[in-house]
C-alpha positions in Angstrom: 15.3 41.2 48.2 15.3 43.1 51.4 16.0 41.5 54.8 13.9 41.7 58.0 16.7 43.4 59.8 15.5 46.8 58.6 12.5 46.7 61.0 14.7 46.6 64.1 15.1 44.4 67.2 11.8 45.4 68.9 9.6 44.6 65.8 11.4 41.2 65.2 11.4 39.9 68.7 8.6 41.6 70.6 10.3 41.9 74.1 7.1 43.0 75.8 5.2 39.9 74.7 8.1 37.8 75.9 7.8 39.4 79.3 4.1 38.6 79.4 4.7 35.0 78.5 7.5 34.7 81.2 5.0 36.1 83.7 2.4 33.5 82.7 5.0 30.8 83.0 6.1 31.9 86.5 2.4 32.1 87.5 1.9 28.6 86.2 4.7 27.1 88.3 3.8 29.2 91.4 0.3 27.9 91.3 1.1 24.2 90.5 4.1 23.9 92.9 4.5 26.8 95.4 0.8 27.3 96.3 -0.4 23.9 95.3 -1.4 23.1 99.0 -4.0 25.9 98.9 -6.1 23.9 96.3 -8.3 21.0 97.3 -7.1 17.5 96.3 -4.0 18.9 94.6 -1.3 16.6 93.5 2.4 17.2 92.6 3.0 18.7 89.2 4.0 16.0 86.6 7.1 16.5 84.5 5.1 15.8 81.3 2.6 18.5 82.3 5.3 21.1 82.8 7.0 20.1 79.6 3.7 20.5 77.7 3.1 24.0 79.1 6.7 25.1 78.3 6.3 23.8 74.8 3.0 25.7 74.4 4.7 28.9 75.6 7.6 28.5 73.3 5.4 27.9 70.4 3.2 30.8 71.3 6.3 33.1 71.4 7.5 31.6 68.1 4.3 32.5 66.2 3.4 35.8 67.9 6.7 37.1 69.3 9.5 36.1 66.9 10.2 37.2 63.3 7.6 34.6 62.2 4.9 37.0 63.3 6.4 39.8 61.1 6.8 37.5 58.2 3.1 36.6 58.4 2.4 40.2 57.4 4.7 39.7 54.4 3.9 36.3 53.2 0.5 34.7 53.5 1.8 31.1 53.7 3.7 32.1 56.9 0.4 33.5 58.2 -1.2 30.1 57.4 1.4 28.2 59.4 1.2 30.4 62.5 -2.6 30.5 62.4 -2.9 26.7 62.4 -0.3 26.3 65.1 -2.2 28.9 67.2 -5.6 27.2 67.0 -4.8 23.5 66.4 -1.6 22.8 68.1 -1.1 25.0 71.1 -4.7 24.6 72.6 -4.4 20.8 73.1 -1.0 21.2 74.7 -2.4 23.9 77.0 -5.4 21.7 78.0 -3.2 18.7 78.9 -0.6 20.8 80.7 -3.1 21.9 83.3 -3.4 19.4 86.2 -6.9 17.9 86.8 -7.1 19.4 90.3 -6.4 22.9 88.9 -9.0 22.4 86.1 -11.6 21.4 88.7 -10.8 24.4 90.8 -11.3 26.6 87.8 -14.5 25.0 86.7 -16.0 25.3 90.1 -16.0 29.1 89.8 -19.7 30.0 89.4 -19.3 32.4 86.5 -17.1 29.9 84.6 -18.8 26.7 85.1 -22.1 27.4 83.2 -20.2 29.1 80.3 -17.7 26.3 80.0 -20.5 23.6 80.1 -22.4 25.4 77.4 -19.6 26.2 74.9 -17.9 22.8 75.3 -21.0 20.9 74.1 -19.7 19.2 71.0 -22.1 20.6 68.4 -21.8 24.1 69.7 -18.0 24.0 70.0 -17.7 22.4 66.5 -19.9 25.0 64.8 -18.5 28.1 66.6 -14.8 27.3 66.1 -15.0 26.3 62.5 -17.6 29.1 61.8 -15.3 31.9 63.2 -12.2 30.4 61.6 -13.9 30.5 58.2 -15.5 33.8 58.9 -12.0 35.2 59.7 -10.7 34.2 56.2 -13.4 36.0 54.3 -11.3 38.6 52.5 -13.2 41.8 53.7 -13.2 40.5 57.2 -9.6 39.5 57.1 -8.4 42.8 55.8 -10.5 44.9 58.4 -9.1 42.7 61.2 -5.6 43.1 60.1 -5.8 46.9 60.0 -6.9 47.2 63.6 -4.7 46.2 66.5 -7.6 45.5 68.9 -9.6 43.6 66.3 -6.6 41.5 65.5 -5.7 40.8 69.0 -9.3 40.2 70.2 -10.0 37.9 67.2 -6.8 35.8 67.9 -7.8 35.4 71.5 -11.4 34.5 70.5 -10.3 31.9 68.1 -7.9 30.4 70.7 -10.6 30.2 73.3 -13.0 28.6 70.9 -10.4 26.1 69.9 -9.9 25.2 73.6 -13.7 24.5 73.7 -13.5 22.5 70.5 -10.6 20.3 71.7 -12.1 19.8 75.0 -14.6 17.2 73.8 -11.7 15.1 72.4 -9.0 15.3 75.1 -10.7 16.4 78.3 -8.5 15.3 81.3 -11.6 15.2 83.5 -13.8 12.0 83.7 -16.8 14.1 84.4 -16.3 16.2 81.3 -16.0 13.6 78.5 -19.1 13.9 76.3 -17.6 11.8 73.5 -16.0 8.4 73.3 -15.1 5.9 70.7 -16.7 6.3 67.3 -18.2 9.6 68.3 -14.7 11.2 68.6 -13.9 9.8 65.1 -17.0 11.4 63.7 -16.2 14.7 65.5 -12.7 14.8 64.0 -14.1 14.1 60.6 -16.7 16.9 60.9 -13.9 19.3 62.0 -11.9 18.3 59.0 -14.8 18.8 56.6 -16.0 22.1 58.1 -12.5 23.7 57.8 -12.1 22.6 54.1 -14.2 25.4 52.5 -12.0 28.1 53.8 -8.8 26.3 52.7 -10.4 25.6 49.3 -11.4 29.2 48.8 -7.7 30.2 49.4 -6.1 27.3 47.3 -8.3 27.5 44.2 -8.6 31.3 43.8 -7.1 32.7 40.6 -6.3 36.0 42.1 -5.0 37.5 45.3 -7.9 37.6 47.7 -6.5 39.8 50.5 -5.8 43.5 50.0 -3.4 43.2 53.1 -0.9 41.7 50.8 -1.6 43.3 47.4 -2.9 46.8 48.1 0.1 49.0 49.1 -2.0 51.4 51.1 -3.7 48.8 53.2 -0.4 46.8 53.5 1.3 50.0 54.7 -1.4 50.5 57.5 -1.0 46.8 58.6 2.8 47.1 58.7 2.7 50.3 60.6 0.7 48.6 63.3 3.2 45.8 63.3 6.5 47.6 63.5 5.4 51.0 64.6 4.4 54.1 62.5 7.7 56.0 63.0 9.9 53.1 61.9 7.8 52.1 58.9 7.4 55.7 57.6 11.2 56.0 57.4 11.6 52.8 55.3 9.7 53.9 52.1 8.5 50.4 51.2 6.0 49.7 48.5 4.8 46.2 49.4 5.6 42.6 50.5 7.0 41.6 47.1 10.2 43.4 48.1 10.8 40.4 50.6 9.7 37.4 48.5 10.3 36.2 44.9 7.0 34.3 45.1 3.9 35.7 43.3 0.9 36.7 45.5 -1.3 34.0 44.1 1.4 31.2 44.6 2.0 32.5 48.1 -1.8 32.4 48.8 -2.2 29.0 47.4 0.7 27.7 49.4 -0.8 29.2 52.5 -4.1 27.3 51.9 -2.2 24.0 51.3 0.0 24.4 54.3 -3.0 25.1 56.6 -4.9 22.0 55.3 -1.8 19.8 55.5 -0.8 20.8 59.1 -4.5 20.4 60.2 -4.7 16.9 58.7 -1.5 15.8 60.3 -2.6 17.1 63.8 -6.0 15.4 63.4 -4.3 12.2 62.2 -2.2 12.1 65.4 -5.3 12.6 67.6 -7.2 10.0 65.5 -4.5 7.5 66.1 -4.7 8.1 69.8 -8.5 7.9 69.8 -8.3 4.4 68.0 -5.6 3.3 70.4 -7.7 4.3 73.4 -10.8 2.7 71.9 -8.9 -0.5 71.3 -7.4 -0.6 74.8 -10.8 -0.1 76.4 -12.3 -2.9 74.2 -9.5 -5.2 75.2 -10.0 -4.4 78.9 -13.7 -5.0 78.6 -13.0 -8.3 76.8 -10.6 -9.4 79.6 -13.1 -8.5 82.3 -15.8 -10.6 80.6 -13.4 -13.5 80.2 -12.5 -13.4 84.0 -16.2 -13.2 84.9 -16.8 -16.3 82.8 -13.8 -18.2 84.4 -14.8 -17.2 87.9 -18.5 -17.7 87.3 -18.9 -20.6 84.8 -22.6 -21.0 85.7 -23.2 -17.5 84.0 -22.3 -19.0 80.6 -25.4 -20.1 78.9 
């Protein structure tokens, strides 16, 4: 089998993308530390928030700037891992890394506020995210998107934004933007899990390779040319992704569907446990308040 080294340093490590992420990280710390005083009701940046933002940036570089991104064009199961991390793991880290005062400042912008309020409505966010995620994995759509740099980049950004809207109902850090609580969050998570299942099932139970991106040498060549550069790829004389993996296309595809579903379930299980803990804590606090009222005002007890 061939190794990834043949594609060169630039294709493997995406230095320009790294510079963009470093610029975003610098902007984050400048806004939240250096220029914090320019924002109303600002508070010092918490270490946990900074750690979450750095983790999100590291993960983003790992899936879009490291060799994992290139491997996703060679093996579908790698694509499955990076896709789920992009839309189900990084967005909640991003949401929680932004201080409340900065979120409020952003959402006070006239153009952003009505759009954000509309698209973070639970039902709309739920349907849009899962709809576009499933739509992306329809073979003809997937192959077209992968063959166009702007379609691919634009669709990835769209899915990320829709994922932020979807996660907002569950983990919004702002008290005035918390449309769901208790059992409604559990139902919301369950609905998300169910709506994403058909796309994974299509991939897992198919008896043939669905995506020409991985089995059609011509289309694969176009995709790889965009990924590593036409001049580099044309000099390599490669026939297809089978040169880099001993796994059959169908097994690779099935593994991709299984991996996407498992990682999604693990992430949702972690959030579900936090929802139950929060629910239990609030219930206990309410019980304690009622008990104190009865002790201080025994006449209220019938």
